[in-house]
N, C-alpha and C positions, 0 to 999 in steps of 0.2 A: 772691235774686241769687246765682250762683255767684261765689266769692270770687276775686279777681284776685291773683295772686302778686305780691311785691315784684319790681321790675325790676332785680335784681342778679345778677351772675354768681356762681354758688355751686359750681361743679364742683370747687373745690379743697378744699372743706371736709374731706373725709376725709383729705387730706394734712395738713391743719393741725390735726387733731383731737388730736394729741399734746401740744400746748401745756399744761403743767400749770396746774391751778387753785391758788389760794392755799390752803395747808393749813388744814384745819379745827382748831378749837381742841381741846386735849386734854380727854379725857373728865374731867368734873367741873370743869374750869378755869372760874372765875367764877360757879359755881352757888351760890346761897344755901343756907344750912341752915335758915333760917326764911322763912316767908311774906313777900312783899314786893308792895307796891302802887305802881305808876307810871303815868304818862300820856303817851300818844303823840299826835302830831298826826294829822291825817286823810289824809295823804300816805304814811303809814308802814304797812306790812303786818307783823305780828308772828305768826310761825308758832308752833303749839302747843308746838314743843320748843325755842324761842328763850328760854332762860333766862340771866341774867346777861349781857345786852347792855349795851354802854356806854351806850346810850340810857337803860336803867333807872336808871343812876347819874346821869343829867342831862348826860352827855357828848354834845355835839353835838345835844341835844334843844332843840327851839325853844320848847317851852311849859312843861317841867317841869325843876326842879331841887330836889332834896331840901331841905325846910325853907323853900321859898318858895312863894308862891302860883301856882296855874296862871293864866297871863295870856293873855286872848284879847281880840281887838278886832273890832268889827263896825259896819256901817253899817245903818241902819233898812231894813227889807225884806230882811234876809240871814239865811241860816242858816250858822251856825258849828258846827263839829264837832270832837270829840276822843275818843280812846279810853282807857278805864280798864282797865289790864293788872293782873291778879292772878297773881303767880307763887309756886307752892309750893315749898318747900325739901324736905327729906327725907321730910316727911310730907304726904299729901293735905290739902287744905282743902275742907271740905265746907259747903254751904248758904250760898253767898256771895251777898249782896245789895248793890247799888250804888245809892245815892240821891244825887240832887242837889237840894239845899234852899236856900231863900233866893232869891239873885239880885235882892234889893231894892236900891234906890238906896243908894250908900254911906252908911254912918252918918256924922254930923258928928263934928267933934272932940270926943272925951271921951264920945261916945255909943256904947254897946256894940251890936255888930251883933246882929241877931235870931238867937237859937239854932235850929238846925234842929228840926223836929218829929220825932217818932218815925215810922219807916217806915210803919207801919200807918195812922197818922193823915194822913201825906202821901198815900197812895194813896187814902185815903176822901175827903179834902178837896179836893184838887187839881182835879178836874174841875169842882166846883161853884163853887169860890172864885176860879178864874182870871179876872182882869178882862180886857177886851178888849186891853189894851195891855201885857199880862204877858208875859213870856219863856215860850213853851211848850217843854217839855222832852220829847223822845222818846228812849227807850232801847232798843237792840236787842242781843240775843245774837248774837255773831259765831259763825257755824258753820263748821267745818273740813272740807275735803275732802283726801283724800290724793292727793299728785301723785307717781307713780311713773316716769312717761314725760313728756318735754316735747313740746309742739307740735313738728311737724316735717313733713318731706316723705320718703317712703320713699327716694327716690334721693339726696336731699341732706339728711341728718339733722340738720345744723347750721342748716338754713334752714327757715323755715315762712312761711306767709301772713301772719304777725305780724311778721317781722323778717327782715333780710339776716343772713348769717352773722356779719359783724363787729358787728352790733348785738344778737346774741343775748343776752338776760339770763343770767347765770351760775347754774349749777346749785345752788350752794351757798347760794343764796337762794330758790330756787323749787322745790325738791323737799322733800318732807315734807308735813305738814299745814298747809295754807294757809287762812285765813279768807276767805269771800267773801259767802255769803249772810247777810242781816240780818234775823232774826226778832224782832218786837216781843217784849219781855219777857212781856207779858200773854198771848201766844200761845204761848210757848215749849213745845215737846213734850217727852216724855222723852227723845228721842234727841239733844235740844239743850237741856238743862234750864236753867231759871232758877228759884229760885237756882242759881248755878253750882256745878259740881263740878269741882274742880282736882285732877288727878292729881299725884303726887309727881313733882319736877323737871319741871313742866309749866306752861304759862300757859293762862288763859282770859280773855276780854275782852268788854266791853261798848261798843258804839259809842253815843255820845250826840249828839244834835241839839239845838241851841239855836236856836229860831225867834224872831227879833227882828222884831216887827211894824213897819209903816211908822209908825204912830202912837206908837212908843216914845219916851219922853223921852231926850235925849242925856245922857250922863254915866256915871259908873262904877256898875256893879252888883256886889254882893258876894255870895258864897254859899258853900256848902260841898259837897264830895264826900265822903261818908261810906261806907266799905266795912265791912260787918259779916259775920261768919260764924257758922255754927251751931257749928262745930268748935274755932274759935279766938277767938271773941269779936270785938271791934272790931280791924280790921286798919290802918285809916288814916282820919284826918280831915283832908281837904286844903282849903286855902282856895282859892276860886275868885274871880277878877276878871275881869269883862267890861266893857270900855269900849266905849260906844256913841257913835259918833261923829255929829255933827249934819248928817248928809247921807243921801240916799235912794239906794239901789242900784236901778239900772234892771232892770226884768224882762227876761230873755232877750236880753242885749246882743249876743250872736251867735247865729245860727239853727242849731240842731241838731234834725233831723226824724228820727223812728225808726219803722221799719216793724214790724208784727206781724201774723201769719196769724191772723185771728179763729177759723177754724175748728179750728186746731190748739190755740189756747188753750182753746176750748170742749171739745174732746176731752179734754183733760188736766184742766182745773180746773172746768169746768162751762159750760153754755150760757146761763145767765142773763144778762140784759141788765146787771145790776148788776156783773157781772165785768168786762165790757168797759168800762163807765163807770169803775170804780175804776182799771184799767189807765191810761186816759187821764188821770185826775187825778193818779195817782202820777208819771207822766212829767212832766206839767205842773209839778208841785210842785218838780221837779228842772230846771226851765227848759228842758225837752226837749218838743218837740211830737210828738204822735203823728202818724203819716202814713197817713191813710186811704186805702184803695183802694176806690173805689166804681164799680159797674158797673150799678147799676139805681136807679131812684127809690126803691125800698124801702130800699136800703142807705143812701141819702142821709137819708131819714126816720129810719132806726134810729140814725144818728150825728149827727143835726142839732145837738143840745145840745153835742156835742163840737166840732163844726165851727164853729157860730156863737158859741163862748165862753161860752155860758150855763151849761155844765156846771161852770165854775170859779168859782161864786158860792156864797155861803152858803146860798142857796135850794136848792142840791144837795149841801149838807154840805161844801162845800170851804172849807178854812181857810188854804191857803197862799198863796204870792205869785202876782202875775200875775192878780188878779181880773178875771174876764170878758174875757181876752185871747184871741182866736181863735187857731187854728194858722195858720202862714204859707203853707201849701201843702196841696194835696190831689191825690192821683193819680187819674186816670182809668185804671182797669185797670192796677194795677202789674204790672211784669215783662211787659208785653205781654198784659195780659188781654183786650183787645178783638180780638186776633187780626190777621188781615190786613186792610188798609184796602179797605172796600167802602162803596158808597152807602148801602146799608140798614143797615149798622153804624154809619155816621155819624150816622143818625137816632137810634139809641140812645144814642150819645155826647152829641149835643145835648140830648136828654131828661134826662140826668143832669146835664150841665154847668149848664144854665139853673136847676136847682134849688139850686145851691150858693149860700151867702150871699155878698153882695158883699165882706163884710170879708176873706175869703180873697184873698191877694195873687196867689198863683200857681195856676192850674189846669193841671196837667201830664197830658197824654195819654202815658203811659209805653209807647211803641211796641214797644221790643225790649230786651233786657237782654244787654250784653257780646257783641254781633254786629255789629261795625262795618261789615261788608259786607252786612247784611241790607238789603233794599229796603223794609222795613216803615216805618222812620223817614221817609225821602223820600216814600214813598207816602202816608202819613198827612198829612204836611205839605202836599202838593199838595192833597189832599182837604179839609183843615180850612181851607185859604185861601178856598175858595169857600162856607164855611159862614156862616150868619148870626151865628155865635158865634166868627168867626175872631179878633177882638180879644180874646177871653176866654181862649182855649185855646192854650196852649204844647205843641208836639209835641217830646218829648225821647227820647232813649235814653242808654244808658251805652256808653262807649268811651273807651279811654285811649290807643290806639296811633296814633291819626290827628290831626292838626292840626284843632282845633275849627271854624276858619275854613272848612275844606274839607268839613265834615259838613253835609249838607243837613237840618238839624233847627234848631228854635228854641233848644233847650236841651240842652246836653251835660253829662252826669254823667261825671267823670273820676276814677279812683282817686286818692285823697289822696297817696299815695306816688308817684305819677306826675305830679303837679301841675306845671306848667311856667308860670312867670309871663309869659313872653314870648308863649306861645301865648294865655294868658288875657286879656292886655291886648289882643292883636289881635283876639280873639273879641268882646270887649265893644265895641270900637271899630267892629266890623262889624255891631253890633247883636244879638249873640247872647248868650244867658244861659249861664252856667257855674256848676255845683255841683261839689263834691267828694264822695266817698263813701268810708267805711272808713278805711284807712290802714295803715301799717306802719312800725316802727323802722328806720332812725334819722330818717325824715323826718317822721313824726307818731307819736302814740300807737297803741295797739294794744288790741283787745278783750280778748286772752288773759289768763287768770287768771294763767298762769306767766310774768307781767311786772310791773315795778313799777307801782304805782298812779299814780305821777305822769306816766306817758305820757298817760292820759286827760285829767288835769289840764292837761298842756301843750296839748292840742288847743284849749282854750278861748283860751289866750294867743296860740296860732298863728292862730286864726280872727280874733282881734283886731287882728292886725298884718299880715295877708296878705289879698289880695283873693280869697278862696275862695268867695264866694257863700254858699249854704246848704250844710250838712254833712249828708249823708244817711248814716244807719246801717242797714245792709241788713236787720237782724233784732234782735229784743230778747228772744224767747222761743223760742229754737231748741233745744227739748228733744227733738225727734224725729229729728234726724240723717237728713233725708229727701232729701239730695242724690242724684244718680246716684253711686253709690260709697258712700252712706251705710250705716250699720249699724243703724238703727233706733231707736226711742225710748230714752232714757236716764232715770235718776233723777238729776237734777243735784245733789241733796243728797249723792250717793255716788260719782258718776262725773263727772269734770271733762271727760273727752274726749268731747266732744259732737258733733263734726263731722268727716266724712271725704268725700271726693270721689274720682272716678275718675282724678285725676292723682297720687294717692298721698299728698295731704295729710291730716294729722290735726291737729286743733286743740283746745285746751282753753278752753271758754268762749266761743269765737266766736259772735257773734250771740245772746249770752245775758247780758243785763243785768238780767234780771228772773227770778224764782224762783216757781214755783206754790205759791200758798197752800193748795190742796187738790190731791191727786193721786187720780185715779181709776184703776180697773183695777189692774194688776200692781204698781203703785208705791204702792198705798194705805197701805201700812205706814208709809211716810215721808210723811205728809200733816200739815200743820200745822191743818188744819180751818178755814181761812179762806177765804171765797169771793172770791178776788181774787189778786193776785200781789204779791211781796215784792221789795224792793230789793236790790241787791248793793253792795258796797263800791266796785265800779267805776263804777256809776251815781253814787254819792255823790262820787267823784272827779271825774266829768264835770260834775256840778253845780258842784263847787268851781272848776273852771276856767272854766265859763261866768260864775259869779259874779265872777271875777277879771277877765273881759273888762269888766264893767260898772265895776270899780275903774279900770281902764285908761282907759275912755271918760271918766270923771269927772275923773281926775287929768291927763289930756292936754288936757281942755278948759281947764285952768287953767295948767298948766305942761307944754307939748308936749315940749320938749327933755329935761327931766328924767324924764318918764314914759317916752319912747322909749328913754332909756338904761338905765332899770330893766327895761324888757321885753328888751332886748338882753343885759342881764346874766343874766336868768333863762333866756331861751330865746336862746342865741348863734347858733344855726342850726336851721332847719327847712325842710321842703318842698325846693325846689331850691337852697336855700343849703347843704344837706347832701349829702354823698356817702355812697352805700350801703356803701362799703368803711371807714367810721368807725362807731364807737358813737354813740348819741344825744348830742347837745351838751348837754342839759339834765340836770339831777341825778336820780338814782333815789330820793333821799331827800326827804322833804317840806319839810325846814328851809329850804332856799334859796327855795322858793315862799312859804313863811310870811314870811321876811324880806323878800321883794320885794312881798308885799301889805301889810306893814306900811310900807314906804317909799311905796307908792302912797297908802296912806290919809293919810299926813302931807302929801301934795300937794293932797288934796281940800279946798276951802273949805268953811266952815261953810254949811249951808243948801243946798249943791250938789244938783241933780237935773238929769236930762236925759230928755226924751220920746224915743220910738223914731226920730224923724227926726233929732234932734240926736245921738243915738248913732251912727247910720248915717253922718252927716256927719264926725263927729270920728273914727271908725275908718277911714273911706275916707282921710282925711288921714293917718292913722297908717301905712296900708299904703304910700302914697306916700313918706313919710319913711323907712319901713323900706327901700325900695330904695336910698335914697342912703346909708343907714347900714349896711347888711349887704350885702357883695357876694353874687352868685350862685356856686355851686360852680364853674361854667364860665362864662366871659364870653359874654354874648348875641351871637349872630352867629357864633360860631365853629363849626368843624365839629363839635365835641363838645358844644356847647350842647344841653341837654335838648330845646329846641324845634326843633333841627334835626337830631336824630339819626334814624337809621332806625327803623321800627316795631320793637316789642318783641322778637320772637325773633332777627331779624337783629342787633339792636343787643347784645342778650344774649350771643349766641354770639361776636360779635366780641370783646366784652370778656373773655369766658371764655377764648378761645384766647390773646389777650394775656396774660392771667394765667398761663396754662399755660406759655407761653413763658418768662415771667420765672422762674416756679417751676423749670423745667428748667435754665435757666441758673445759677440758684443752687445748684441740686444738683450741677452739674458743678463749680462753684466750690469747694463744700464737699468734693467727692471729691478734687479736686486738692490742697486744703490738707491733708486726712487723709493722703494718699499722702506728701506733703512732710513732714508731721510723723512719720510712721512711719520714714521714712528716716533722720530726725535722731535717733531715740530707739530703744532697743532694745525688742522686743516683750515684752509681759508675759503672752503665753500665754492660755489660755481665760479666766482670771479678769479679765484686764484688758480684755477686749472687751465 
């Protein structure tokens, strides 16, 4: 899908670029002389050069304070994550290993907690000894990629497909060496080694997932995080406390569906069927559905286990949440794969559609992509109406400029950053389906690496409190930069800038939530040697937000008003509640999300659970309540309301000229003030200008 730019006027960016950033810390300020270990939540990204941060001292840190246990909470069926950060002082730290031991039920009064086993013994015994209801622990090396240029547009450098100028994340947190790819410690290659090698006055980190099974006994679990090094011995032994609440997290409380190009994955990683199955299982483990594009009976058969849900069972080696749950939607020829509507082509469409399992809710014939005036969508809709499968197939296309009610298709995909709740409500009342796709700050989170992790986390909260339908992610493995205007394949482990188009957009990490476990061809030297794909920190952040949507549903079913207030506190404005001329309303730090999650958990009754229908009902009510609680950025029905504005380009340029006029008036006012000032004071010559 060609990416749609944010609907923001941005012509003034070069004029505003003189605004100074906050000064950087003086060299050496706050930098430790000795190695230091600390812990960060899963909404925080710590660069390789980030030493001496206040978070490392526990200031503003939601889960870590020196001398206190790491405190985490979870529901049954949830994955909670944290990061262990190792900071080197004046000397490098070599051969760092990070182990999580214990997590047994808390010891009784006077009973000592079980001591952690030596690392070698843990690694040897854990796979064989882990009982069915034990906490599963996964560890990942955080791999860093250097960011020297930000996501941007050639003509409007402060704007990108991921944000408006006012919402652009600051350079002082997003240039440098940023972590994103997550490599299991067991697979760590020499270029991202484990045990860790930490350079002088640098950081390295391990990401840790704690999988709490649905059958886990509620109550406190106690363990240890032990950090040892070959060069400095034991660096830290931190107490870890995990409180498991007596309630069960619903799987996939909100629907996120993610596309991938099977041939491109095969070209890079390998074409074995095991690679594709692993990709589906990895997405499913993160509460995200793969979005299959099928155009032939053979493709349906190849993906049958993924589509009917049997791939997500122990029989197929799957150990994550959502056992046996099929994906919500399947595409018939994604991005217009079936071409123009023809009777003979309809026979092919029917042959594919009738093979799809009945468990799939939505079968979408994806007529065309981002061409609102194309006749394909209406043509296919007329043709499908006469089909024997007309009740099974939804004809859809993507378009963000025209009122969905006026679009002659069954299903409209609209860019999330152009979502209009007035239009959406009218479309649903007219019997149409509406989904959103992608997104941009400040209205939604963004794919981009050079943005806070909390944006994708916020998307789960937004989906839980707004009527967005399904949320479509245009790509997940975009390593090939294959758009018109693209520059060809990249090694994502060394090059973050993976997307270019003919409109002058350059993006970092766009459409790339996964990394190749194996790289064939010219990038073979940066291969992990794993026949599959690896997660990113951004995929983990998206999972966190989707799980939070489950929290919202459970809490709201018991205490609607209190839950709605918590959501409003964490996400004060999103979608058409936000203006593109403002920064995101939610925090760029993970701590407010962590505190909001804790507050929601406190509202969830013991024994609470919800099936899929219950979740949909509760969150639909949440969206209605949100409209009464949070106003739109412009009043519905007004000339400037998003649902009544002109289509994109006209609206954009009208706003741009308005801003230019305001800027010109401001410049005149400044010039007059300076002239008056100079008349009152004697000149200071060249040195004073």
